[in-house]
N, C-alpha and C positions, 0 to 999 in steps of 0.2 A: 504494500500500500504506500501511497505517497506520504502518508502520515505516520511513518515509522519515526521513532524517537530521533530528533535531530540534535546534534551537538553544535553549539555556536562555533562558527569558524574562529580559529584561534586568533585573537588580537595580539599584536606585539605587546610584550610585557609593559613597555612604557605607556602604552595606551590604556592598558587595563588597570592602571594604578589606582583609580578611584572607583572601580567597579566593586561593589560590596554585596555580600549575601545578606539580604534583610535590610531593615531600616535603622537598627540601633547604631548610633554613632555616625550615620551617613551625613555628608554635608547637605545643606539645603540646596536643592537643585532648582534651576529656573524651570518654569512651566511653558506650555505652548503659547499662552497669551504674551508672555515676556519675549518669546522668540519673535513674534510678529511685531511687537512694539520696538524691539531692537532693530529689526530690518527697516522699519520706517525711519528711525533715527539715523541709521547709517546712510540712507539714500536722501534723506530730507523730504520724504514723501508727505503729501498733504493728507490731513485727516478728513477734510471736507472736499467733496467732489467739485464744488464751485471754485476752490483754490488750486485745482490741479494744473491749470495752464501756467499760472505764475510759478508754481513749484518746479515744473519742468523747465521753464525759462531760466530759473536760478541754477539749475544743474548744468546748463551750457558753459558756465564760467569755470567748471571743474576740468574742462578739456586740458588746461595747462598743467594739470597734475598727472597726466598719463605718461607712462614710461615710453621712451622712443624705441627701446629694444629690451628684450627680456633680461639681458645681461646686466642692465642697470638696476634690477630689482633684487633685494636680498633673498637668498635661498631660505626656504622654510623646512621644518621637520614635520613629520606626521603628527607628533604630539602637540604641535603649535595650533593645529586646527581641531583637535579632539574636543568634542562637546558631549555632555550628558544633559538630557532634558527629561523632566518628569511629566506624566499625564496623570494627575491625581484622582483617578476615578474612584479609588477606595476611600481616600482621606477627604475628598471634597465632593460629596454626593450631589451638590447643586449643579455640577457640570455634566452629570451622567446623561441627562435626557438628550442632549445634543448628539451624543455618541451611541444612543440606544436604538436597536432595530426591533421589529415586531417579534423576533424569536428570542428576545432577551439576551442578545449578545451584542458585541460592538459592531457598529457600521464600518465596514472596511473602507468605504469611500472616504470617511472622515480621516482614517489612518493615512490614506494616499495624500490628502491635503496636508497633514502634519509632516509627512516625510518630505514633501516638496518644499515646504517652508524651511524645515531644518537643513535640508541639503544646500539651500541658498545661503543660509546663515553660516554654515560650516565653511563655504567658499569665501565669504566675506571675512571670516576669521583668519583664513589662510592668507588673504591678500591685504590684511589690515596694515595701515601705515600709522605709527604711533602718534605722530604730530598732527594728523588730519582726522577730525571727528567725522567728516563725511567722505564717503568713497567716490572717486570719479568713475568707478566701474559700474556698468549695468550687468549684473550676473543673472542669467536666465537658464531655465532647464531646457537642454537640447534633446535629451533622450533618457527614457527610463530603460536601462539595459535589461535588468531583470529584478523581480521580487519573488523570492521563493519562500513559501510558508511551511512550517512544520507543525502547526497546531490548527485543528479544525475550528475550534471555538476560541474567541477572544472574550474574556469575561468582562461584564460592564461594571463590576463593583470591586475590582482589584487594580491597584496602581500599575501603570505602565511606565517603563523607562526606555528612552531612545538614546543610543550612543552612535557616534559616527566621527569620521575624519576624512580628509582628502587622502586618497590612496594612490593617485597617479596624476601627473601634470604634463600637458603638452605645452605649446607656445601660448595658446589663448583658451585652452579648455582644461577642465579638471574632472577627474572621476572621484566620486564620493561613495564610500561604503558606509551603510548605516545598518544598525541592528535594533530590533525591538524585543524587549523582554517583559514578562509580566510576573508580578509578585504573587507567589503561592506559598503558604505555610512558612513565611519568613525568608524564602529564597526567590531570586529572579530567575525564571527559566525562559529560554529562547522561544520566540514566536515566529520571527521572520528575519531574513537578510535581504538587503536592498542595495542595488548598484545604480546610481544615477550619473549622468554626464552633464556638466554645466559648462556654459560658454560665457566668456567675459567680453563685453562690448563697451563702446565709449559712453559718455554720460547721456547721450541722446538715443542710445541703443540702435545705432546705425552701422557702426563698423567694428571689426574685431579689435580687442585690446589685449596687451600682454599681461601675463600673470606671473607671480613669483615661482621660480623653479622649486622642485621638491627634492630633498636630499634624504634618502633612506639611511638610517643609523645602525640597524642591526640586521643579521641574516633573515630574521622573520619579516622585517620591513622590505628587504630586498626582494623576497618572494612575493609580497603583496604588490610591490611596484611592477615586477615582471608580469604578474597576472593582469595588471592594468594594461600593459603593452599587448599582451595576448588577447585581451578583451577587444582592444581596438582593431587588431588584425582580424579577429573573428567577425566583427561587425562589417569590415570591408569585404571579407570573403562572402558573407551572407548576402550583402548588398549586390556584389558582383554576379552572384548566381541567381539573383532575383528572377522570378518568372516574367517580370516586366522587361527584362533585358535579354534573357536566354530562354530557349525552348526547354521544355521538360526533359529530364533524363530518360534513357531507354526504359528503365524500371517504372518511372512515373507514367510514361506513355502506355505501358502495358496495364497499369492500374486503371487508367481511364478507359482503355479499350475493353477490359474485363467488365467494368461497370456498364459500358455501352452494350455489350453482348447480353449481360444479365437483365437489362431493362427492355430488350427488344420484345415486341408483342408478336408472338408466334400463334397464328390461327389456322385451324383446319378448314379447308374449303374443298368439298367433294372428297376425293380420295387423297389429296395432297395437302401440304402445309405451305402457307404464305408468310413472308416476313416483310413488314413495312418499316422503312427507316424513320418514318414520321410518327408512327404509332408507338407509344411508350407504355410500358407496364411496370408498375412499382413493385419491387420484390417484397416478400413478406417481412413484417416488422421493420419497415423502412419509412422514411419521410422525404419527399422532394425538398431540395435545398430552398427552392423558391417559396415553400410553405413554412420555412423555419427562420423567420426574421421578424423583428419588431422595429418600429421607428419612433423617434421622439423629436420634439422641438423645444428649444430653450431661448427665451429672450434674454440677452446679456445686459443686465442692469448694472449701474455704477457700484452697487454694494459688493459685487463679485470681482472688483478690479484688484490688481496687484499693486505693488509699490511704484510701478512704472505706468500705471493707469491703462494697462491692457487687462484682459480677463485673466484671472489667476489660473495658472496651469493646474494646480491642485483641484480647483473647481471643475475644470474640464475632465480631469481624470475621474473625479467622483461621479459626475453625471454619466460618463461613458461606462464606468464600472456598474452603476446601478441599472443602466439599460442592458448591459451584458448579462448581469445576474438575472434580470427579469426574462431575458431571452432564453437563458439556460433553464430557468425554473419552468417557464411555459413549455419548453420543448420536452424536458425530462419528466414533468408531472410530479416532481418532488423537490424538496429544498436542495439547491446546489451549494457547494462550499468551494471557495476560491483556493486553488493550488498554486497558481503562478501567474505573474504578469510579466510580459516581456516585449521588448522591441517597440516601445512607444516613441515615435519620432515626432517632435514638435516642428512642423514644417512652416507654419505661418502663425504670427500672433493673431489673437482674436480681439477686435476692437469692441469697446463698450458700445452698446446699441445694436450689435449684430444679431441676426437671427441665426441660431446655431442648430443645424439639422444633424441628428444622430441616427445612424442605421446599424442595428445589431443583427448579425447573421451567424447562424450555426454553420461552421465550415467543415468540421470533421468530428467524428465520434468514434469511440472505441471502448467497449464494455461500459463502465460507469462514467467515463470521461467525456466532456463536451468542450470542444475548442470553439471559442467565440471571437469573431472579428467585429469591431465597432468602427465604422467610418464616420468621421466628423467633418462637416463642411460648413462654411458660412455662406449665407445667402443675402445678397444686397437687394432689398425689395424695390429700390429705386432703379438700379441698372439691370436687375434680374440676373446678375452674374453669380456663379457658384465657385467657391475655391476650397479645395481640401486643406484642412488644417492639421488633422491628426489621423493616424490609423492605430487602433488599440488592439492588443491581443491578450485574451484572458483564457486560462485553462481552469475549468471547474470539474469537480467530481460530484456526481449525484448519489443520492441514497440508494437508488435502484439502477439496474442496467437500463440503458436508454436505447431507443430505436436507432438504426443506422441512418445517417443522413446521406442522400444520394443526389448527385448533380445530374441534370438532364444534359447529355453530352453531344447532342447533334447540333449542327449549325456552326459553320466556321471551322477552321483547322484546329484551334484550341479554344473552345467556348469559354466564356467568362466564368460560369459556375464551376467548370472543371478546374480552372486555374485557381479559383478560391479554395476549392477542395484540396488541391495539391499543396497550396501555400499553408493552409490550416494543418495539414499532415506534417509538413516540415516543422512548423512551430511546435506542434505537439511532440514530435520526436526529439527536438532540441530540449524541450522542458523535461521530458522523461529521462534524458541523459543526465541533466543537472541534478534531478531528484535522486 
């Protein structure tokens, strides 16, 4: 099972220095509200929507503080960006309702929002310049590489601890590793590991900006840094082999052809049998892909803006996850549990006032597993233009075995539904390897 006991990936000893078992003697940790308040202070973001234009104008003056080259910035260590943050669901019952779902466990969409905010603050901690209260950098989420869970249930009445640090640095990008633990019987036990990639841009969020290099100090840190390099290469390989760029492999073509043969409608006419390429027959215990989707619409109000007055990436992730969960629930007919989130690319920012169109599609199924793809696009009601902003990939496990999802494979050389099916299978296979 995907939910066998998971041991938290070993942090470098210097990073684990403040991790404690239980609460006695622990330092008072900042909470998530302090994380967001700190981010506003670092950027000089307005607290009122009416002031946002002036606040962004003031940021333009910070251009002079940008480094001309990375070598001009002091190197940083992993421990310099290490943060611990508490989500006091146990000790502060008044905040529970925001995180509560109807099944009396924690809303995972809210956890995605918190991870996104924490990841940005970790990067600002890495790039902090002591004499400057405000950062000239606009740090935004470029990619959620992966989030793997090892607990089915996140309890709504036990404290949660987030830890994280910058684990790899390029010229203008940073990989952040975060861990989430929950308090049970005096001990914090692991719930999930997350890897995000953040990019630094100028004060107006228009061009890339250099970030401080990262210097590993121990053999453990060297391994973590090397893994960051490998993660980058894996992403390049995965992108290069994308079905948008390359034809399916021979094995994948065989899979599609087998589906095609299994869905042909063979009928007896007189003494013979006829086969129609246009007439399709759904195999037993199967569902057509076109019947396995849900759609949603969100109006993007100022309340959901981030510190740069675009729509908060965590909000987009929460909305996409909730539609993905509903799609999986509707398809499987029972409560699904999230296993993994992977390969969320933030392609375009979403402006306040946009109409956000979300489309959830079951792409692949295997036994109890459901692979969901959520496509997010903005629609301009004035120009009637559509632009893709994100593609989200979620792996769920259902309480019961689910029907097989089947693409209709006729029409064109490689029909769209077949490509979605193969892409879903690729993501599912990659997730299973990780788990």
